[in-house]
N, C-alpha and C positions, 0 to 999 in steps of 0.2 A: 376323425383325429382330434384329440383334445389339445387346445392351445391355451397358453396363459396370457391373459389380457395385459396390455401395457398399463402402468399406473397412470392416473389422470395427472395432467400438468399441475404444478404447484401454484395456487392463487397467490400472487405476489404484489405488494404495494411499494411504491417509491415515495418516501417522505423527503420532500425537497426536490426541486426540478431545475437546479442550477447546472453549472459547468460539469461538476463531477457526475451527477445523475445522468445527464444527456450523453456524455462522452464515454464514461467508464462503466456504466451499468446498463442503461437502456439498450444499447446494441446487442448485448449478450442475452438479455431477457427476450429480445425479439428474435434472435437467431437460434436459440436453443429450444427444442420442443418440450423440454421438461418444465418450462415455466409458462405461466399465463399472467400477463400484467393485468391486474384487476382494478388498480386505483393509483392515483397520483395526488399528492397534496402540494400546492404551491400558491403563493399569494400573487403571482403574476400570470398573465394570460399568454404572453409570448412563448413561442416554441411548443405550444400544446398541439400544433399541427403534426408534431412528430409521433403522436400516439393515436391509436384508433378511437373512433367514436364510442366503442363499447367500453372503454376505460373510464371509470368514474373519476370525476374531478372534485377535490375538496379544497376549500380555502385555507384550512388549517389542519395540522397533524392530529390534534386531539379528536376532531370529528371523524377523520379517516379511521383512526384506531378504534373508536367506539362503534362505528357503523359498518365498516367494510368487512367483507368475508375473508380477506387475505389471511393465509396461514403464515406466510413469510413476509416480514417487513424489512426493507432496506433503508437505513437512515443515512442521508447524504447532506444533512443540514450543517450549519456552522458548528465547530467543535464544542462550544460551550453548551450546546443544546443536546448533545448525544446522550448524556446520562439520563436526563429526565425522560426523554422520549423512549429510550430503550427500556427503562424501568417500567413505564406505563405499558409498553407492548408486552413485556414478559409477564407482567401481572395479569394481562388479559389472555394469557396462554398462547401467545404468538411466538414463532421462531424469529430470530433477529440477526441480521447482518449489519454491522456498523462500519462506515467508512473509516479508514485510518485517520487519526491516531488513536482510535478507540474512545478514550475519554480524556479529561483534563487532569485527572489525579489517580494515583494508584488506589486510594481509598474508594473512589467511585467505581473503579474497575472491579475491585474485590467484591463490592456490594452486588454488582450485576452478575458476577460469576456465581456467587452464592445463591442469588435469586433464580438464575437459570437452572442450576442444579436442583433446587428445591421444587421447581415447577416442571422439571423434565423437558426443558426446551433447549433447542440449539442456539448457541450464542457464538457468532463468528465475526472476525474482523477482516476487512478487505485489504489485505497486504498483497496487492496485485503484482508488485515487482519481484516477488518470488518466481514469477513466470516471465521475466525479461530474458530474452535470448542470451544476452551477454553474461548475465548472472548465472544462467544454467551452464554456459560454456565454462566460466570460471570454476563453478562447482565441480564440473566434470574433470577439468584439468587437475584440480586438487586431489579428487578421488582416484585418478589414474596413476598418481605418483610421479608424473613427469616433472613437477615442480620441486620434488623432494620434500624436505622439511621447510614448510612455509615460515618465513621470518618477518615479512612486512606486507601489509595490504594498505594501499591508498584507494579510497572509494570516494569519488567526487560527484556532486550533482550541481554544476554551476550554470548560471544564466547570465545574460546581458540585459539587465533591467536597471539602468542607472537612475531612473525616476520611479518613485513609489506610485502604485496604482490605487484607485478608489475602489477598494473591495475589503470585505471583512478580514481577510487573512493579513492585511497590512494596516489594520486599525487596532488600537490598544484594546485589550480584552483577554479573558482566559482562553488559552489555546490558540492564540494568534501568533504570527511570526513564523519565520522560515524553519526554526528548530522544531516546531510542532507540525509544520507542513511537510518538509523533506527529510527531516531527521528520522522519523519513524521508518521510512524506506531503508535508509542506510543502516540504521541500527538493527532492523529485522534481518537484513541480509547478513550482517556480521554475526548475529546470534545463530542464524541457520548454518553458517560455515564453521564457527568455532565455539559456540556455546557462550556462557557467561564469562565476562572478564574478571580479573582480580581487582581492578581499580579503574577509575576514569578521571581524566583531566580535560577540562573544557574552557574554551574561550567563546563566548556568545556576545556579539556586538551589533551595533546599529551604525553602519558605515555611510549610508546615503544621507544627503541633506534632506531635511524635512521628513525623515523617516522616524516613526514613533515605536517601532517594534524591532525585534531581532531580524536582521537581514543577512547576517554572516555567522557561520560557525566553523570552528576548528576543534574537533573533539578527538581525543586519543583514548582508545581502549587498551589497557595493559594486560597482557597474558604472559605466562612463563615463556620466554624466548620467542615472543611474537608481539609485534605492535600493529594495531589497526588504527588508521588515521581517516577520519570522516570530515569532509570539507564541503562547504557551499559558499559561493560568492555571487553577488549581483553584478560584478564587473568583468565577467569573462566573455570577451567578444571574439576570442580565437576559438578554433575547434576544441571542443571539450575533451579533457582527459577523464574518462569514466572510471577505469580500473587500472592500477599498476600493482602487480604482485610479484614478490621476489621470494625465491626459495633456494635450497642447496642444490637443486637440480636445474634451475633455470628461472626465467621470468616471463611474464605475460603482460602485454600492454594493449589496452582497448580504448579507442576514442569514439566520441559521439554517443548520443542517447539512443536507447531502444526505439525503434520506429513506430511502435504500436500507437502511442498517443497521437502523433502527427497523422497517422492513417485514419484513426477514428475521427479526428477532427475534420479530415477531408471527406468523410462519409463512406469510407471503405467498410463494407459489411463483413463481419467476422464469421462467415458461414463456412469457411474452409480452413483447415489447420495451417495451410501455407500462407494465409493472409499476413502473418506476423514475421515471415522469414526475411532476414536481412539480405541486401544485395552484396556481392563480393567486395565492392569498394569499402564497405562498412566493417569488414572483418578485422579482428585483432591480430597481433603478432606474438609468437613465442620465440624466445631466444635462449640458447645455452652455449656451452663451450664450442660446439660444432658450427654454430651460425644461427640464422634466423629463418623462420618460416611463417607464412600466413596460416591462421587457424580459422576454419569455417565456423561461423557462429551457429550454435544450435537454434532450432526454431522454437521461439517462445509461444506465448498465447494466453491472454488473460481468461479466455473461455474455460481453461482448465480449472480455475477457481470455482466457477459456477457449475461446472460438471461435478466437482467435488461436493458442492452444496446439495445438488440434486441427488447425488448418490447417497449422501448422509440422510436426507429426509425421506427418500423413496425406497431405498434399498438397504438401509442400515449401515452405510459405509462410515468412514472416518471424517470428522470435521476437518476441512482442508487447512484452516487457520484457527485453532481453538483460542478462545479469549484469554486463556492462561498464558499463552505465548505472547500475546499482545500486551498483557499486563507487565511482563518483564521489560518490554520496550518502554512502557510509560514510567516504570521505576528508574530506568537509565536516563530518561529525559529529565526526571526530577533531580537525580544525582548530578547530572551535568549542570543544571541550573545552580545547585548548591556549590559545585566546584567553581563555577564562574564567579559567584557572589563572594565566596571565601578566598578565591585565588590560590587554591591548593588541590592536590590530588585527593580523591575520595576513594577509600577502599570499600568494596562491597561487603 
């Protein structure tokens, strides 16, 4: 009997081995058989016990890109380095995944997109929160028609961090601050639900003492007969309101953040789809004229992003997050900054 051999795992390199690489990328590369981690670049030696001895270690990204066999390169370094590293990788004929927010400017993003197309390489952006269970539930409720005509969405990602931390995201520089950190998640989800807005109004601020970068945002996306409000504050000590959506048929309210990040931090291995499932006390509530009911949160899973990457590279499937979609997010980030600086609504 003739059988078709399974494709060989994709040789994959991690550029950067900080929080994002260890929590959001490494567990899936280790759990999914379609990937083989071949190399890591990092200037620090701590946490290298998390990878096998067979994985090559490089002190700098340039040496890894020039010397390692990796077909797929995952860039998890600070935002201001994404463009140069991705460009080098694409020029060397490698496929590239870049951690959100993609790059620091739409001009850089378009250059990378053009280069990837010219070289025939995959270029994808890790917008993992498309696979948050609460977002999938919200998306399903809209598609089902239970909410009727949607008129308002409030999407929040608050934290209680009254004191700035010593890390690059909270230091002055290109691509730093909470708008570049959490803004891409909320913008990408809004674009997935409703497409491009007609206009944007933004307030970006630095509320904490001794803070040197944006740590608060309140951004409105204006659609015909629909308002989308995106918000993040460092002073939310109460249970987080994640989503509040209102429509002509009813409303849905969801508190708390998706549990995947906390579970990955706790060392939960994402080797079963159920690993990301919420507990009943975390579920949201739908309300209409007849009353209210608890809505079970759909099971999310960031592994679905990497399954999509493997399908695209090994079996000719679709890129799960094309860079062109992430470029639209970067353009909205820039327009929000313009709105804040000029104190006015900006039309797209």
